[in-house]
Short mmCIF file of the C-alpha atoms (twelve columns), coordinates in Angstrom:
data_MODEL
# 
_entry.id   MODEL 
# 
loop_
_atom_site.group_PDB 
_atom_site.id 
_atom_site.type_symbol 
_atom_site.label_atom_id 
_atom_site.label_alt_id 
_atom_site.label_comp_id 
_atom_site.label_asym_id 
_atom_site.label_seq_id 
_atom_site.Cartn_x 
_atom_site.Cartn_y 
_atom_site.Cartn_z 
_atom_site.pdbx_PDB_model_num 
ATOM 1   C CA . UNK A 1   10.197 27.559  -29.647 1 
ATOM 2   C CA . UNK A 2   13.673 27.384  -27.933 1 
ATOM 3   C CA . UNK A 3   14.660 30.429  -29.893 1 
ATOM 4   C CA . UNK A 4   12.612 32.368  -27.242 1 
ATOM 5   C CA . UNK A 5   14.809 31.312  -24.252 1 
ATOM 6   C CA . UNK A 6   16.743 34.289  -22.871 1 
ATOM 7   C CA . UNK A 7   20.427 34.517  -23.572 1 
ATOM 8   C CA . UNK A 8   21.621 33.820  -19.887 1 
ATOM 9   C CA . UNK A 9   20.290 30.282  -19.874 1 
ATOM 10  C CA . UNK A 10  23.334 29.509  -21.952 1 
ATOM 11  C CA . UNK A 11  25.679 31.007  -19.122 1 
ATOM 12  C CA . UNK A 12  23.475 29.419  -16.553 1 
ATOM 13  C CA . UNK A 13  23.549 25.880  -18.088 1 
ATOM 14  C CA . UNK A 14  27.273 25.950  -18.656 1 
ATOM 15  C CA . UNK A 15  28.174 27.071  -15.235 1 
ATOM 16  C CA . UNK A 16  25.635 24.350  -13.443 1 
ATOM 17  C CA . UNK A 17  26.803 21.589  -15.809 1 
ATOM 18  C CA . UNK A 18  30.498 22.501  -14.891 1 
ATOM 19  C CA . UNK A 19  29.650 22.145  -11.194 1 
ATOM 20  C CA . UNK A 20  27.663 19.117  -11.407 1 
ATOM 21  C CA . UNK A 21  30.508 17.488  -13.581 1 
ATOM 22  C CA . UNK A 22  33.021 18.486  -10.781 1 
ATOM 23  C CA . UNK A 23  30.947 17.074  -7.938  1 
ATOM 24  C CA . UNK A 24  30.255 13.670  -9.766  1 
ATOM 25  C CA . UNK A 25  34.127 13.447  -10.287 1 
ATOM 26  C CA . UNK A 26  34.679 13.820  -6.742  1 
ATOM 27  C CA . UNK A 27  32.181 11.243  -6.056  1 
ATOM 28  C CA . UNK A 28  33.452 8.739   -8.222  1 
ATOM 29  C CA . UNK A 29  37.040 9.080   -6.969  1 
ATOM 30  C CA . UNK A 30  36.257 9.332   -3.543  1 
ATOM 31  C CA . UNK A 31  33.205 7.971   -2.599  1 
ATOM 32  C CA . UNK A 32  33.800 4.524   -3.441  1 
ATOM 33  C CA . UNK A 33  32.968 5.013   -7.344  1 
ATOM 34  C CA . UNK A 34  29.495 5.891   -6.820  1 
ATOM 35  C CA . UNK A 35  28.036 8.684   -8.786  1 
ATOM 36  C CA . UNK A 36  25.738 11.107  -7.180  1 
ATOM 37  C CA . UNK A 37  24.695 13.263  -10.316 1 
ATOM 38  C CA . UNK A 38  22.486 10.713  -11.667 1 
ATOM 39  C CA . UNK A 39  20.538 7.671   -10.578 1 
ATOM 40  C CA . UNK A 40  21.133 4.889   -13.142 1 
ATOM 41  C CA . UNK A 41  23.979 3.250   -12.002 1 
ATOM 42  C CA . UNK A 42  22.770 3.910   -8.539  1 
ATOM 43  C CA . UNK A 43  19.651 1.984   -9.220  1 
ATOM 44  C CA . UNK A 44  21.665 -0.883  -11.191 1 
ATOM 45  C CA . UNK A 45  23.913 -1.181  -8.027  1 
ATOM 46  C CA . UNK A 46  20.493 -1.359  -5.779  1 
ATOM 47  C CA . UNK A 47  19.321 -3.991  -7.760  1 
ATOM 48  C CA . UNK A 48  22.446 -6.185  -7.605  1 
ATOM 49  C CA . UNK A 49  22.464 -5.168  -4.069  1 
ATOM 50  C CA . UNK A 50  19.331 -7.214  -3.338  1 
ATOM 51  C CA . UNK A 51  21.625 -10.259 -4.019  1 
ATOM 52  C CA . UNK A 52  24.176 -9.453  -1.167  1 
ATOM 53  C CA . UNK A 53  23.997 -10.930 2.003   1 
ATOM 54  C CA . UNK A 54  25.167 -7.712  3.529   1 
ATOM 55  C CA . UNK A 55  22.383 -5.035  4.042   1 
ATOM 56  C CA . UNK A 56  24.983 -2.142  4.497   1 
ATOM 57  C CA . UNK A 57  25.312 -1.679  0.746   1 
ATOM 58  C CA . UNK A 58  21.718 -2.100  0.129   1 
ATOM 59  C CA . UNK A 59  20.641 0.757   2.721   1 
ATOM 60  C CA . UNK A 60  23.440 3.064   1.528   1 
ATOM 61  C CA . UNK A 61  22.282 3.071   -2.143  1 
ATOM 62  C CA . UNK A 62  18.592 3.393   -1.041  1 
ATOM 63  C CA . UNK A 63  19.848 6.476   1.053   1 
ATOM 64  C CA . UNK A 64  21.647 8.067   -1.877  1 
ATOM 65  C CA . UNK A 65  18.406 7.233   -4.020  1 
ATOM 66  C CA . UNK A 66  16.122 8.819   -1.897  1 
ATOM 67  C CA . UNK A 67  18.586 11.878  -0.980  1 
ATOM 68  C CA . UNK A 68  18.375 13.008  -4.713  1 
ATOM 69  C CA . UNK A 69  14.574 12.676  -4.733  1 
ATOM 70  C CA . UNK A 70  14.599 14.845  -1.501  1 
ATOM 71  C CA . UNK A 71  16.785 17.422  -3.459  1 
ATOM 72  C CA . UNK A 72  14.249 17.392  -6.170  1 
ATOM 73  C CA . UNK A 73  11.362 17.794  -3.888  1 
ATOM 74  C CA . UNK A 74  12.929 20.739  -2.268  1 
ATOM 75  C CA . UNK A 75  13.353 22.168  -5.593  1 
ATOM 76  C CA . UNK A 76  9.612  21.247  -6.476  1 
ATOM 77  C CA . UNK A 77  8.152  23.146  -3.407  1 
ATOM 78  C CA . UNK A 78  10.231 26.519  -3.722  1 
ATOM 79  C CA . UNK A 79  9.786  26.747  -7.655  1 
ATOM 80  C CA . UNK A 80  6.081  27.425  -8.758  1 
ATOM 81  C CA . UNK A 81  5.282  26.358  -12.170 1 
ATOM 82  C CA . UNK A 82  7.588  24.489  -14.644 1 
ATOM 83  C CA . UNK A 83  9.059  27.231  -16.927 1 
ATOM 84  C CA . UNK A 84  12.438 28.618  -16.762 1 
ATOM 85  C CA . UNK A 85  11.619 32.349  -15.910 1 
ATOM 86  C CA . UNK A 86  13.763 35.149  -14.510 1 
ATOM 87  C CA . UNK A 87  12.398 36.184  -11.062 1 
ATOM 88  C CA . UNK A 88  11.885 32.473  -9.512  1 
ATOM 89  C CA . UNK A 89  13.847 31.850  -6.557  1 
ATOM 90  C CA . UNK A 90  16.928 30.122  -8.147  1 
ATOM 91  C CA . UNK A 91  19.644 32.037  -5.875  1 
ATOM 92  C CA . UNK A 92  18.004 30.557  -2.739  1 
ATOM 93  C CA . UNK A 93  18.335 27.122  -4.373  1 
ATOM 94  C CA . UNK A 94  21.759 27.875  -5.430  1 
ATOM 95  C CA . UNK A 95  22.532 29.045  -1.689  1 
ATOM 96  C CA . UNK A 96  20.784 25.789  -0.499  1 
ATOM 97  C CA . UNK A 97  22.900 23.537  -2.720  1 
ATOM 98  C CA . UNK A 98  26.157 25.538  -1.663  1 
ATOM 99  C CA . UNK A 99  25.442 24.695  1.939   1 
ATOM 100 C CA . UNK A 100 24.280 20.974  1.045   1 
ATOM 101 C CA . UNK A 101 27.989 20.727  -0.678  1 
ATOM 102 C CA . UNK A 102 29.667 22.222  2.340   1 
ATOM 103 C CA . UNK A 103 27.967 19.761  4.740   1 
ATOM 104 C CA . UNK A 104 28.841 16.888  2.206   1 
ATOM 105 C CA . UNK A 105 32.568 18.112  2.361   1 
ATOM 106 C CA . UNK A 106 32.671 18.269  6.049   1 
ATOM 107 C CA . UNK A 107 31.330 14.945  6.721   1 
ATOM 108 C CA . UNK A 108 33.580 13.203  4.123   1 
ATOM 109 C CA . UNK A 109 36.411 14.832  5.666   1 
ATOM 110 C CA . UNK A 110 35.494 13.095  8.483   1 
ATOM 111 C CA . UNK A 111 35.209 9.641   7.054   1 
ATOM 112 C CA . UNK A 112 31.387 9.586   7.294   1 
ATOM 113 C CA . UNK A 113 29.169 8.354   4.424   1 
ATOM 114 C CA . UNK A 114 26.256 10.935  5.601   1 
ATOM 115 C CA . UNK A 115 28.480 13.152  3.055   1 
ATOM 116 C CA . UNK A 116 27.344 11.062  0.128   1 
ATOM 117 C CA . UNK A 117 23.505 11.973  0.674   1 
ATOM 118 C CA . UNK A 118 24.253 15.406  1.270   1 
ATOM 119 C CA . UNK A 119 26.112 15.329  -2.164  1 
ATOM 120 C CA . UNK A 120 23.172 13.510  -3.854  1 
ATOM 121 C CA . UNK A 121 20.634 15.921  -2.426  1 
ATOM 122 C CA . UNK A 122 22.493 18.734  -3.799  1 
ATOM 123 C CA . UNK A 123 22.318 17.036  -7.103  1 
ATOM 124 C CA . UNK A 124 18.748 16.358  -7.192  1 
ATOM 125 C CA . UNK A 125 18.035 19.970  -6.011  1 
ATOM 126 C CA . UNK A 126 20.176 21.435  -9.075  1 
ATOM 127 C CA . UNK A 127 18.701 18.689  -11.407 1 
ATOM 128 C CA . UNK A 128 15.213 19.980  -10.756 1 
ATOM 129 C CA . UNK A 129 16.084 23.643  -11.014 1 
ATOM 130 C CA . UNK A 130 16.574 23.766  -14.597 1 
ATOM 131 C CA . UNK A 131 12.981 22.971  -15.809 1 
ATOM 132 C CA . UNK A 132 11.032 22.602  -19.222 1 
ATOM 133 C CA . UNK A 133 10.759 25.721  -21.144 1 
ATOM 134 C CA . UNK A 134 10.032 25.900  -24.907 1 
ATOM 135 C CA . UNK A 135 10.154 22.505  -25.592 1 
ATOM 136 C CA . UNK A 136 13.708 22.408  -24.428 1 
ATOM 137 C CA . UNK A 137 14.520 20.036  -21.163 1 
ATOM 138 C CA . UNK A 138 17.283 21.475  -19.289 1 
ATOM 139 C CA . UNK A 139 19.143 18.880  -17.427 1 
ATOM 140 C CA . UNK A 140 22.577 19.831  -15.942 1 
ATOM 141 C CA . UNK A 141 23.557 16.986  -13.591 1 
ATOM 142 C CA . UNK A 142 23.868 13.975  -16.419 1 
ATOM 143 C CA . UNK A 143 24.054 13.795  -20.046 1 
ATOM 144 C CA . UNK A 144 22.002 10.622  -21.020 1 
ATOM 145 C CA . UNK A 145 18.790 12.774  -22.151 1 
ATOM 146 C CA . UNK A 146 21.094 15.500  -23.979 1 
ATOM 147 C CA . UNK A 147 22.868 12.807  -25.925 1 
ATOM 148 C CA . UNK A 148 19.466 11.271  -26.675 1 
ATOM 149 C CA . UNK A 149 18.252 14.421  -27.667 1 
ATOM 150 C CA . UNK A 150 20.882 15.391  -30.094 1 
ATOM 151 C CA . UNK A 151 20.875 11.750  -31.759 1 
ATOM 152 C CA . UNK A 152 16.944 12.612  -32.235 1 
ATOM 153 C CA . UNK A 153 17.851 15.848  -33.724 1 
ATOM 154 C CA . UNK A 154 20.480 14.777  -36.036 1 
ATOM 155 C CA . UNK A 155 18.414 11.644  -37.269 1 
ATOM 156 C CA . UNK A 156 15.592 14.328  -38.046 1 
ATOM 157 C CA . UNK A 157 18.080 16.212  -40.047 1 
ATOM 158 C CA . UNK A 158 19.285 13.191  -42.071 1 
ATOM 159 C CA . UNK A 159 15.463 13.083  -42.908 1 
ATOM 160 C CA . UNK A 160 15.230 16.412  -44.228 1 
ATOM 161 C CA . UNK A 161 13.883 18.081  -41.197 1 
ATOM 162 C CA . UNK A 162 14.588 21.543  -39.730 1 
ATOM 163 C CA . UNK A 163 17.550 21.695  -37.425 1 
ATOM 164 C CA . UNK A 164 17.097 23.689  -34.507 1 
ATOM 165 C CA . UNK A 165 20.737 25.356  -34.105 1 
ATOM 166 C CA . UNK A 166 19.787 27.205  -30.603 1 
ATOM 167 C CA . UNK A 167 18.581 24.040  -29.277 1 
ATOM 168 C CA . UNK A 168 21.784 21.952  -30.293 1 
ATOM 169 C CA . UNK A 169 24.256 24.615  -29.201 1 
ATOM 170 C CA . UNK A 170 22.555 24.749  -25.595 1 
ATOM 171 C CA . UNK A 171 23.144 20.977  -25.425 1 
ATOM 172 C CA . UNK A 172 26.394 20.937  -26.717 1 
ATOM 173 C CA . UNK A 173 27.335 23.644  -24.111 1 
ATOM 174 C CA . UNK A 174 25.864 21.512  -21.368 1 
ATOM 175 C CA . UNK A 175 28.087 18.616  -22.438 1 
ATOM 176 C CA . UNK A 176 31.279 20.950  -22.743 1 
ATOM 177 C CA . UNK A 177 30.430 22.161  -19.374 1 
ATOM 178 C CA . UNK A 178 29.889 18.734  -17.657 1 
ATOM 179 C CA . UNK A 179 33.043 17.330  -19.227 1 
ATOM 180 C CA . UNK A 180 35.469 20.213  -18.037 1 
ATOM 181 C CA . UNK A 181 33.606 19.835  -14.755 1 
ATOM 182 C CA . UNK A 182 34.876 16.255  -14.378 1 
ATOM 183 C CA . UNK A 183 38.448 17.467  -15.364 1 
ATOM 184 C CA . UNK A 184 38.592 20.129  -13.100 1 
ATOM 185 C CA . UNK A 185 36.948 18.231  -10.335 1 
ATOM 186 C CA . UNK A 186 39.520 15.013  -10.716 1 
ATOM 187 C CA . UNK A 187 42.480 17.483  -10.621 1 
ATOM 188 C CA . UNK A 188 41.027 19.096  -7.691  1 
ATOM 189 C CA . UNK A 189 40.218 15.941  -5.885  1 
ATOM 190 C CA . UNK A 190 43.758 14.582  -6.773  1 
ATOM 191 C CA . UNK A 191 45.351 17.821  -5.119  1 
ATOM 192 C CA . UNK A 192 43.262 18.687  -2.228  1 
ATOM 193 C CA . UNK A 193 41.040 15.668  -1.500  1 
ATOM 194 C CA . UNK A 194 37.352 16.372  -0.461  1 
ATOM 195 C CA . UNK A 195 38.170 20.025  -0.313  1 
ATOM 196 C CA . UNK A 196 37.558 19.853  -4.100  1 
ATOM 197 C CA . UNK A 197 33.852 20.285  -3.157  1 
ATOM 198 C CA . UNK A 198 34.524 23.860  -2.412  1 
ATOM 199 C CA . UNK A 199 34.890 24.782  -6.045  1 
ATOM 200 C CA . UNK A 200 31.166 23.961  -7.001  1 
ATOM 201 C CA . UNK A 201 29.980 25.320  -3.556  1 
ATOM 202 C CA . UNK A 202 31.481 28.472  -4.206  1 
ATOM 203 C CA . UNK A 203 30.466 28.611  -8.039  1 
ATOM 204 C CA . UNK A 204 26.705 28.140  -6.694  1 
ATOM 205 C CA . UNK A 205 27.462 30.994  -4.138  1 
ATOM 206 C CA . UNK A 206 28.513 33.241  -7.262  1 
ATOM 207 C CA . UNK A 207 25.824 32.206  -9.701  1 
ATOM 208 C CA . UNK A 208 23.208 32.996  -6.935  1 
ATOM 209 C CA . UNK A 209 24.825 36.485  -6.422  1 
ATOM 210 C CA . UNK A 210 25.032 37.130  -10.048 1 
ATOM 211 C CA . UNK A 211 21.297 36.076  -10.641 1 
ATOM 212 C CA . UNK A 212 20.304 38.218  -7.673  1 
ATOM 213 C CA . UNK A 213 22.086 41.400  -9.284  1 
ATOM 214 C CA . UNK A 214 20.907 40.928  -12.597 1 
ATOM 215 C CA . UNK A 215 17.162 40.574  -11.164 1 
ATOM 216 C CA . UNK A 216 17.937 43.872  -9.580  1 
ATOM 217 C CA . UNK A 217 18.928 45.316  -12.494 1 
ATOM 218 C CA . UNK A 218 16.223 44.420  -14.857 1 
ATOM 219 C CA . UNK A 219 13.875 45.688  -12.042 1 
ATOM 220 C CA . UNK A 220 15.489 48.996  -11.818 1 
ATOM 221 C CA . UNK A 221 15.349 49.316  -15.555 1 
ATOM 222 C CA . UNK A 222 11.743 48.492  -15.757 1 
ATOM 223 C CA . UNK A 223 10.876 51.291  -13.090 1 
ATOM 224 C CA . UNK A 224 13.036 53.787  -14.799 1 
ATOM 225 C CA . UNK A 225 15.528 53.955  -11.739 1 
# 
């Protein structure tokens, strides 16, 4: 059951959704209105690009799709198993995401579309970082599945079924984090342009450091140090 999820999951999910919302806001405002934290719109644009006489947009969209998958592949390679569990190399993945975002910022500041691919790779990596645990699918880079699950849960409640408050609150936390991330990302982009990507990059570094400290603290507690 979701009740067995460790309490730190809420904080992590909110922080990751905050960062993803910020990245996506920067992408929508500065990358030709192209989202990078999810692929539904990109796939739709790819389908319409097949009717375009220019291959430039077609290959660009394919590049964004493949970049997202590459990020997910890297997470899948680093992480073992499908359970969300303290002790896995989440700090390494978070530091990698931070580097990818810095690379995206560098290329975008130099008017190079390669930055789109680095940003998409970072989002794919993050989306695969939070995985299935106790019946909860934690996705922090887009909200379609979250809203769907909430709708299913409310429908079940109206039918008289039990309502998992912990699971619902976790989903609401992710939604709030993503929306606030979008607000902060839009504000920072309007003020500083692509330097706005520094914020989610720094957030990833801080999360990695806090995660490592927490792991070391629990390890010392277990060994009585």
